[in-house]
N, C-alpha and C positions, 0 to 999 in steps of 0.2 A: 638459253632462249626457250620461251614457252609460247604456245598458241592456244587457240580456242579448243575447248574440250569437245570430243566427238559426241554427236547426238545419239540418243538411243535408236536402235534399229530393230528390225524384225528378223525372224529366222529365215525369211524368204531371201535375205541378202547374203553376202558372203559369210562363210562360217568364221567364228572367232577361234579358229584353230589353224595351225599351219597344216596344210594338206599336202600329202606326198604325191609323187609323180606316178608310181605304179609298182606292181609286183610282177616278177618274171619267174618262170619255171621251165625246166627242160629235162628230158629223160631219154636215154638210149638203153633199151632193154629188150633184146630179141626174146620172144616167147612170153612176154608180159603184155597185159592190157594197158598199153602206154597212155591211151586216151583217158581211161579211168584213173590211172595214177595222176595224170595231169589235172583232171577235174578236182580230185581231192587236194592236190597241192595248191591249186588256185583257191579252194575253200579256205585253206590255212592262211592265204595271203590276201583275203578279201578286204581286210582292214586297210590295205595299201591303196585301194582304188575300188570305187563302187559305180563308176559311170559306164563301163563296158567290160566285156570279157571275151576271150577267144582262145581256141585251141587249133593247132595245126598238127597233122600226123602224116608221116611218110612211110611207105611200105617197100621202098627200094625202087619203085617204078613211078609212082604218082605221089603227089602232095595234095592233101585235102584240108580245107580250113572251114571251121564254123566259128562265127563271131557275131556279136550284136551288142546293142546298148542294154545295160541292166546288170544285175547281180549274177553271179555264177549260176545259182539255181534257176534264175529266170531265163538265162541264155541257153542252157543245156538241158535236154531231156534224155531219158534213157535211149530213145530212138536215135538221137544224135550221136551218142557215144558208140552205139552199135555200128554205125556207118564209118566210124573213124578207126579203121584197122591198120596196124602197122607195127614197126619196132622202134620208131623214133618220134618224139613229139615235143612241142614247146607250147607254152600258154602264157597268158597275160591278163592282169586286172589293171584297169586304167583309172587314174585321176588326171585330168588335163592340166598341164602348165603351159603347153604350146598347142595350138589347134583347138577348135571349138569342141566342147564336150558332147554336143548333141548331134554331131555328124557321124553316120555309120562309117564313112570312109576313114575316119581317124581312129576307129577301133583297131586293135592289134590282135594277132600278128599281122604285120605288113607283108604283102607279097611283091616279089620283083622277079622278072625273067632274066636269065643269063643264057643267051642263045637258046638252045632247046631245053634248058633246065630251068627250074624255079627254086627260089629261096623264100623262106618265111623268116621274119625277124620280129623280135619283141624287145623293148628298150625301157629301162628305168633310168631316169635322169633328165638332163637338159643341156643341150649344146649352147655355147655362147657365140659361135660363129656361123649359125644357121643361115642368116640372111646372105652373107658373103658366099657361102657354098651353094646355096640355092640359086643365086644369080649366075654363078659359074656353070652349074649344071644346065640351067635353062639355056644359056648361051651355047652349050654343047648339044642342044636338041632334046634334053629330057623334058618330059611332061609329067606334072605331078597331079595325083588324084586327091591328095589330102593336104593339110596345112601343118603337118607335124615335122619335127626334126628327125623323127624315127624314119620317115620315108627318105629323107636326105641321106641318112646312114645307109639304108638299103640300096639306094641308087648309086652311091659311091662304091659300095662293095660290088654291085653289078658291073659298074664301069671298069673297075680295076681288075676284077676277076677275068673279064674278057681280055684285058691287056696281058695279064700274067698267065692265063689259062690255068688258074689255080685259085680256089676259094681262099685258101690261107694267104696267098699273095695278095688277093683283093682286100681281105680284112686288114692285113699288115699295113698296106699303103693307106687305107682309109683311116686307120688309127693314127697315122702320122699327120693327117690333115685336120681331123676333127678336134675341137677343143671344148672342154666342159666336163660335165659329169655323165658317165654312161656305164651301166652294167647291161650287157646285151646277150641274149640267147638267139641263135640263128640255126636254121636247119636246111638241109637239102632233102631230097627223097631218101637219102641213104645215111646221112651222118648228122651229128649234133656238134655245134660250135658254141663257145662262150668267150666273151672278152670284156675287159674292164678298163676304165680310164687309168692313166698312170698315177693319179692321186688317190684312187680308191674312194671317191666321194660316196658312192652308193654301194651297199653291201652286195656280195655274191658268194654263196657257199657251195662247196662241192661235197657230194656224198656218194656212197656206194650201196648198192642193193645186194642182198644175200645171194641172189641168183647170178650175180656177176655184172649187172647193169650199173649205169652211172646216172646221177641226178645233179642238176645245178638249180639253185633257187635263191631268191632274194633274202630269205631268212631260214634259219635252221628249223624253225617250227614246221616248215613245209617238208623238210626231210623227214622229220619225226612222223608225220601223219601217214607217209607212204612206206614207213619201215626202213628208211635209208639211214645208214650210219654216217655221221659227219666225218669227213676226212681232213679237210682244211678249207680255208678261204681261197678263192681265185685271187691271185696276187695282182696288185695294181700294175697295169700294163701287160698282163699276161693274156695269151690266147690259148684256148683248149680246144682240141678236136677229139670227139669220141666216135669211132666207127668200127668197121670189121677188124681193124688192126689194134683195137683197144684204145686207151687214152694216150694222147700225144699232147705235149705242152711246149710252148716256146714263149720267151719274153719278146713280144712283138714290138713294144716300144719301151725305152728305159723307164724305170720307176722314177717318179718325182717325189717331192716331200709328201708323205702320207697325209690325207685330209678327209678321213671318214666323217660324215656329217654327225655332229654332236646330237642333233635332234633325233637321230635313231635311238640314242640312249634315253633321251628325255621323254619322247612321245611316240615316234613312228613304229618302232619294232614291237612285236608282241612280247609280254613279260616272260614267256617261256622260250624265247629265242636266246641265242648266245652270240655275242660279237666280240672279237678280239679276246677270246677265251674268257669272257666275262658274262655272267648271267645277268640279263636285263632286270630281272626281278630283284636280285641282290643289289645291283647298282642303284636302282630306284629307292630301295630301302635305305641305303647309305645316304642318298641325297636327303631323304626325310630326316634321318638322324642328324645330319649336319645342319639342317634347317632348324631343328629343335635347339641345337647348341648356340647357333648364331642369332636366332630371332625367336626367343621363347615368348610364350603368351600365358596369361593367367586365365585358364579356361577349364570347362568341365568335361568336354569331349573333343576327340579328334575324329574328323571324318574325311574321307577322300572323295574327289570328284571322279565318278566312273569314266573310263576304266583305268587310265594310266595313273590317276592320283592315288589309287588304292595302296600299292606297295610303299610309296613314299609316306602315306598317312600312317601305315603300320610302323615304319621306321621312326616317324616323329613321336608317336605314342610311346614306343619302346624307350626312346632316349629321354623323353620328358616326364614319363610316369603318369601322364594324363590318359585316361581310358580311351580305347579306340572303339568306335561304333559304326555300323552301317547306317548312314543317315539319308542316303539318296538311292533310289532305285532307278535304273536306266531302262527306258522304253526302247529296246535295242533295235527294233525294226522300223520305227517311225522315222521318216526322212530317207529311208532306203527303198522307196516304192515309187511307182510311176503315178500314183494317185496323189494329187496335190491337196493340201489342206485348204479349208475355206478361209476367207479373210479373217473371220472372227477367231478361228483356231490359230492362224499365223500371229495374230496380235498377242496370243498367250505366250509366244516366244518359247523360252526354254522348257516350259511345262510340257511341250510335246515330247521332249527327250528325257527329262528328269522329273521324278516325283519324290517329294520329301516324305520321310517317315515322321509324321507330326508327333506321335507318342514318344519317339526317341529324342527329338531335338527341342521340343517345347520347353521354354523356360531355361534352356541351357546356353552357356557361353561356348561357342564353337570355334575350334581351329579347323579351317577348311583348307585342305592341301590339294593343290592343282599343279599341273606341269608347266603351264605357260599362260601369259596374257598377250594376245597379239593385237586385236583391235579394241578389246575392252567391252564389246557389246554384250556378249554372253555372260561374262563375269558379273557385269552390272545386274543382269536379269537373275543370275544365280543368287546373289546376295539378297535381292528383293524377295525372291522365292523363299529363302530360308527364314528371313525375318517375318514374312507373311505367315509362315508355318509355326511361328512362335519362338524362334531363336532370339535370345536377349542380346547377344553380341555375336558378330561374325568377324573373325580374324583370318584374313587370307594369307596363306603361305605358299609361295610359288617356287618350285624346285628347279628353276632355271633363272638366269639373269634377265633383265629387261631386253626384249627383242627390239633393237633400234635400227637395224640395217636390212635392206631387202636381200632376198636370195635370188641368184641367177642359175642355180644348179639343180632345180627340180622341186622347189617349194613354191607355193602360189603367192608369196609375198614379194612381188617384184617391183613395188614402189614404196618409198619411205613414208609417204603420206598415209598408207594403210596401217601403219604401226603407231599405236598410241604412245609408246615410250620414246619415239624418235624426237618428240619435242615437248614432252610433259614430264614433270618431276614425279617421283614416287608418291609424294603427298597429293599432288594434283590427280594422279590416277586413283589413289585411295578415295578421294572425295568424289570422283566421277562414278566409281563403282559402288559407293555407299558402304564400304566396309569400315569397321571400327579400327582396324589396323591392317597394314599391308607390308609384306617383306618379301624380297627375292633372295635366292641363293646366289652366292658369288660365282664367278667363272672358276676360280681356284677350287672351291669346294665341289662344284659340279664335276669338274674334270677328275678330281681326286677320288670321287666315288666310283670311277671306272677302273682305277688301278693302273692307268696308263698316263704317259706324259702329254701335256697340252699340244706338243708338236705333232702328234699323230692325228689331230682332229681339225676339221673345218669349224671355226668359231665365228665366221664372218657375220652372222646375223646378230651376234652379241657385241663384237669388237669392231666391225667394219674392215677387218683385214682379210682380203679375199685371196685364197691360195692360187686361184687361176685368174689370170688377167681378164678383165671385162672390157671388151672393145667400147670405144667412145660411142659408137652408134647404138649400142645396147644400153649404156649408162645414161644416155641423154634423157632428161625428164624424170629420172627415177629417184633422184636424191634431193632432199631439202638442204642438207649440208654435205660437203664433199667427204668421201671416205678417206681414212688415213692412207698415206703412201706406203706401199709394201717395202 
């Protein structure tokens, strides 16, 4: 079944990229400047969220939070870090998948009171039973300041901690109730906690500092920047506490079938990060090599779309023998500012973010390697941009399969109608974007590039097979055609 092709849109509308839910960072390190470590850790995780940022610090007696809308350098000044003194801290960079992005109340870390004590919580992922839990908590007298599922988690931990008189007991019972994707860092005035959903949908790494402290972060690149050595990943269903008695771990809920989001490998994670003992850079190179074998093109140059298309383009060039070249320069900070472009600038679309090197591509037949096509709008603008700059042919090669199914676990594609591949053939998409040819990588080749079996990943956006059951109240209105039964 096919439908009407999507009309061209401007950059003022939703991005033509899957956008991630957030980055989280936590550190327990007496004697260290934990606020500064967290600041630089968040810098390394800025790619995971650019809407808001926050840091909470505890000194054993008090818990202080600084957070606001904007990028990490916009939110924090030297004077802010000077006031955040303590031995334990957590931080967060946010991209919204639940809750309005423009509300300060939705910025994290979230605060919640437990009797005379306070916790701060930061969350990466998305729950699928938020509405049900929110209604139950409201019925129990809870009042919410934000519209996020993260506050629901904080409220549950608060509620059950009072029942058990134990933070770990509160987290344990909360994990038994919540469903969906979550990698969470939580702190009290004295200690750091981290916990991950039983499927491990979102990544969470554990590292150690030379001075004896501990760090948890969404990606290993955030460990690197603060000088922490990667120890292992936080296991699916595991809860960790770091305090005066050192690191303590328990399996809070049983592990389920592992389902790490495959888009971490394709797009989300930085190429200098490591997931499942696999270098992201090398995995993306192998995806490009596989693309060259399965969908070759008669061309003069291979170029990658910055930033994630670069390693795959290198791999395509290596396997095909076609020279690799830098053909696009990224305007890195346009679009990450509070200053809105004029209407005439918005109409220029992708030119705000990418500038072609005309002397490199003019008269050339190009293989253009990118990681994904979601809505199709930006890819259409990209092809036009390259042809306007003199490219004689543009052959698009996408190092992931067509994205056909919405995500409910922390990516902002929550309805099938947002996805051009959900009801259009590859040839129809090629015609829509104006490319001379278009090919996608298969699920099998994409997974093989990581060196792990398909059973360890969530592939739902490609296959429609969801590892965590989606309630009917959440599914309603999100599908053009029904997903396969698990």
